[in-house]
C-alpha positions in Angstrom: -60.2 -104.4 1.2 -58.7 -107.9 1.5 -57.4 -107.1 5.0 -60.8 -105.8 6.1 -62.5 -109.0 4.7 -60.0 -111.1 6.6 -60.7 -109.2 9.8 -64.4 -109.5 9.3 -64.2 -113.3 8.8 -62.0 -113.7 11.9 -64.3 -111.6 14.0 -67.3 -113.7 12.9 -65.5 -117.0 13.8 -64.3 -115.5 17.1 -67.9 -114.6 18.0 -69.0 -118.2 17.1 -66.3 -119.8 19.2 -66.8 -117.4 22.0 -70.5 -118.3 22.0 -69.9 -122.0 22.1 -67.3 -121.7 24.9 -69.5 -119.5 26.9 -72.5 -121.9 26.9 -70.3 -124.9 27.3 -69.1 -123.5 30.6 -72.7 -122.8 31.6 -73.4 -126.5 31.2 -75.1 -126.6 27.8 -74.6 -129.5 25.5 -73.2 -128.5 22.1 -74.6 -129.9 18.9 -73.5 -129.7 15.3 -75.7 -131.1 12.5 -75.2 -131.5 8.7 -76.6 -128.7 6.6 -78.3 -131.2 4.2 -81.4 -132.8 5.8 -83.1 -136.0 4.6 -86.8 -136.5 4.9 -89.3 -139.4 4.4 -92.4 -138.2 2.6 -94.7 -140.3 4.9 -93.1 -138.9 8.1 -93.3 -135.1 7.3 -94.9 -133.2 10.2 -97.1 -130.2 9.8 -94.2 -127.9 10.7 -91.9 -129.8 8.2 -94.5 -129.1 5.5 -94.9 -125.5 6.4 -91.1 -124.8 6.4 -90.7 -126.8 3.2 -92.3 -123.9 1.3 -89.3 -121.7 1.9 -86.5 -124.2 1.5 -84.0 -125.2 -1.1 -85.0 -128.9 -1.7 -84.6 -131.7 -4.2 -85.7 -135.3 -4.6 -83.6 -138.4 -5.2 -85.5 -141.6 -5.6 -88.1 -141.8 -2.9 -86.0 -139.5 -0.5 -86.5 -135.7 -0.1 -83.4 -133.6 0.7 -83.3 -129.9 1.8 -80.8 -127.4 3.0 -81.3 -126.6 6.7 -83.6 -123.6 7.0 -84.3 -123.7 10.7 -82.2 -125.0 13.6 -85.0 -125.7 16.0 -86.9 -127.9 13.6 -83.7 -129.8 12.8 -82.7 -130.3 16.5 -86.2 -131.5 17.5 -86.1 -134.1 14.8 -82.6 -135.2 15.7 -83.4 -135.3 19.4 -86.4 -137.6 18.6 -84.6 -139.8 16.2 -81.6 -140.5 18.4 -83.4 -140.2 21.8 -81.1 -137.3 22.8 -81.6 -136.6 26.5 -79.9 -133.2 26.8 -82.0 -130.6 28.6 -80.1 -127.6 27.3 -78.4 -127.3 23.9 -76.3 -124.6 22.2 -75.5 -124.6 18.5 -74.1 -122.4 15.7 -74.2 -122.5 12.0 -75.9 -121.3 8.8 -79.5 -121.6 7.8 -80.7 -121.2 4.2 -84.0 -120.0 3.0 -85.0 -119.3 -0.6 -84.3 -115.6 -0.1 -81.2 -115.4 2.1 -78.6 -117.1 4.2 -78.2 -116.4 7.9 -75.7 -117.5 10.5 -77.3 -118.3 13.8 -76.1 -118.7 17.4 -78.8 -120.3 19.5 -79.9 -122.3 22.5 -82.8 -124.7 23.2 -84.1 -126.0 26.5 -86.5 -129.0 26.7 -88.5 -128.4 29.8 -92.0 -127.3 30.7 -90.6 -125.3 33.7 -91.2 -121.6 33.0 -88.5 -120.5 35.5 -86.0 -122.7 33.7 -87.0 -121.3 30.3 -86.7 -117.8 31.7 -83.2 -118.7 33.0 -82.2 -119.7 29.4 -83.5 -116.4 28.1 -81.5 -114.6 30.8 -78.4 -116.5 29.7 -78.8 -115.4 26.1 -79.4 -111.7 27.1 -76.4 -111.7 29.4 -74.2 -113.1 26.6 -75.5 -110.5 24.1 -74.9 -107.6 26.5 -71.6 -108.6 28.0 -69.9 -110.7 25.3 -71.3 -109.0 22.2 -71.5 -105.6 23.8 -75.0 -105.1 22.5 -77.4 -102.6 23.9 -80.9 -104.2 23.7 -83.2 -101.3 23.0 -86.6 -103.0 22.5 -88.2 -106.4 23.4 -91.5 -107.4 21.9 -93.2 -110.3 23.7 -96.4 -112.0 22.4 -98.5 -115.1 22.9 -99.6 -117.5 20.1 -102.9 -118.3 21.8 -104.4 -114.8 21.7 -105.2 -114.4 18.0 -106.1 -118.1 17.8 -108.9 -117.3 20.2 -110.1 -114.2 18.4 -109.8 -115.4 14.8 -111.3 -118.6 13.3 -108.9 -121.1 11.7 -109.9 -119.9 8.2 -109.4 -116.2 9.1 -106.0 -117.0 10.7 -104.8 -118.8 7.6 -106.1 -116.0 5.3 -103.0 -114.4 3.7 -104.7 -111.0 3.4 -105.9 -111.0 7.0 -102.4 -111.9 8.2 -100.9 -109.1 6.0 -103.4 -106.5 7.3 -102.7 -107.5 10.9 -99.0 -107.1 10.4 -99.6 -103.7 8.9 -102.1 -102.9 11.6 -104.5 -101.9 8.8 -107.7 -101.6 10.7 -109.8 -100.2 7.8 -108.8 -103.1 5.5 -109.6 -105.6 8.3 -113.0 -104.0 8.9 -113.7 -104.5 5.2 -112.4 -108.1 5.3 -113.9 -109.2 8.6 -116.7 -106.8 9.4 -116.7 -103.8 11.7 -118.2 -105.8 14.6 -115.5 -108.4 14.5 -113.8 -108.9 18.0 -110.4 -108.2 16.4 -111.6 -104.7 15.5 -112.8 -104.2 19.1 -109.3 -105.2 20.4 -107.6 -102.8 17.9 -109.9 -99.9 19.1 -108.3 -100.2 22.5 -105.1 -98.3 23.6 -102.1 -100.8 23.8 -102.1 -100.4 27.6 -105.8 -101.4 27.8 -105.7 -104.4 25.4 -104.8 -107.0 28.0 -107.7 -105.8 30.2 -110.1 -105.9 27.2 -109.1 -109.5 26.5 -109.5 -110.6 30.1 -113.0 -109.1 30.2 -114.2 -110.5 26.9 -112.2 -113.8 26.9 -111.7 -114.8 30.6 -110.4 -118.1 29.4 -107.3 -116.2 28.2 -106.4 -114.9 31.6 -103.8 -117.6 32.3 -102.0 -116.8 29.0 -102.2 -113.1 29.7 -100.7 -113.6 33.1 -97.9 -115.7 31.6 -97.3 -112.9 29.1 -97.0 -110.4 31.9 -94.5 -112.7 33.7 -92.2 -112.8 30.7 -92.7 -109.0 30.2 -91.6 -108.4 33.8 -88.6 -110.7 33.3 -87.5 -108.8 30.2 -87.8 -105.5 32.0 -85.5 -106.8 34.7 -82.8 -107.7 32.2 -81.9 -104.1 31.3 -83.9 -103.9 28.1 -84.7 -100.3 27.5 -88.3 -100.8 26.4 -90.5 -103.9 26.7 -93.7 -104.1 24.7 -96.4 -106.7 25.1 -98.0 -107.1 21.6 -101.5 -108.6 21.6 -101.7 -108.5 17.8 -98.4 -110.2 16.8 -98.3 -113.2 14.5 -95.4 -115.7 15.2 -92.8 -115.9 12.5 -92.6 -119.7 13.0 -95.5 -122.1 12.7 -94.2 -124.2 15.6 -94.5 -121.5 18.3 -97.2 -122.6 20.6 -97.0 -120.1 23.4 -94.8 -117.1 24.2 -92.6 -115.7 21.4 -90.1 -112.9 21.7 -88.2 -110.5 19.5 -85.2 -108.5 20.7 -83.9 -105.4 18.9 -80.6 -103.5 19.1 -80.4 -99.7 19.2 -81.6 -98.2 15.9 -82.3 -101.6 14.4 -85.5 -102.4 12.4 -84.8 -106.2 12.2 -84.6 -108.3 15.4 -81.1 -109.2 16.5 -82.5 -112.3 18.2 -85.9 -114.1 18.4 -87.4 -117.2 19.9 -90.2 -118.7 21.7 -92.0 -121.6 23.3 -92.9 -124.7 21.2 -93.9 -128.3 21.6 -91.4 -131.1 21.2 -91.8 -134.3 23.3 -92.7 -131.7 26.0 -92.9 -127.9 26.1 -89.6 -126.3 25.0 -88.1 -122.9 24.5 -85.5 -121.6 22.1 -83.7 -118.4 21.2 -81.4 -117.6 18.3 -79.1 -114.7 17.5 -78.6 -113.7 13.9 -74.8 -113.4 13.8 -75.0 -110.9 11.0 -77.5 -108.8 12.9 -75.2 -108.8 16.0 -72.4 -107.6 13.8 -74.5 -104.9 12.3 -75.7 -103.7 15.7 -72.2 -103.5 17.0 -71.1 -101.5 14.0 -74.0 -99.1 14.4 -73.0 -98.5 18.1 -69.4 -97.9 17.1 -70.4 -95.5 14.4 -72.6 -93.6 16.8 -69.7 -93.3 19.2 -67.5 -91.9 16.5 -70.2 -89.3 15.5 
């Protein structure tokens, strides 16, 4: 058992070093930040406040401290504080929420160029497939602006509504929102018809839907077995302002990697691998080979 634990630890560290070396050679700047973050009460952003609900935190004097729960948020604040000019960043390290610890390997690019953002996504997928030997089975791509147009701010913040959307519970949503609500009309459509339905009823969303289709086509070109454009997805991070993506390994119910577009000093894009999920995906593949 001790030998297996040693080998598991070494494998984890090798994946981490392999990731950093790989992206260093691709021209990414590497960054490492302390796991304890310090905040000023008067300078907390909306995203800081939202993330704070799920963080280990404590107060000392007039300062607020918390364990890092999200790399993107930490990097954005560091980049702003120290005027960091790097366009592409790679990082590795733990994040801590109230419920669990995860070890992430991730990249960020600070550009409003969609082709450059897509290039970074391609770099991550290539690393996952070639270096981690992951077979990416499913990609789900969504856009933050869609539900924001269909739902009012109050509806979007309603915990019950969000829960029923995640569950795709149309009956409960009818009861909560009314049978004639536009969200119910969207859910009545077959998945392949939903984009057309939105373009017809919300022509102002056409640009966002075309962008969604562009990212969908990109993912299809990256050897992902199945790519699904989800019009009803809710982003798992409050700071996502555009496209957001989840990648799944074969026979996995939790995403092995996720990311999306957000706003920093300019539009930005980030993607992170859960190192534990990568390990689990590889073990599943190895077990399937043995069977």
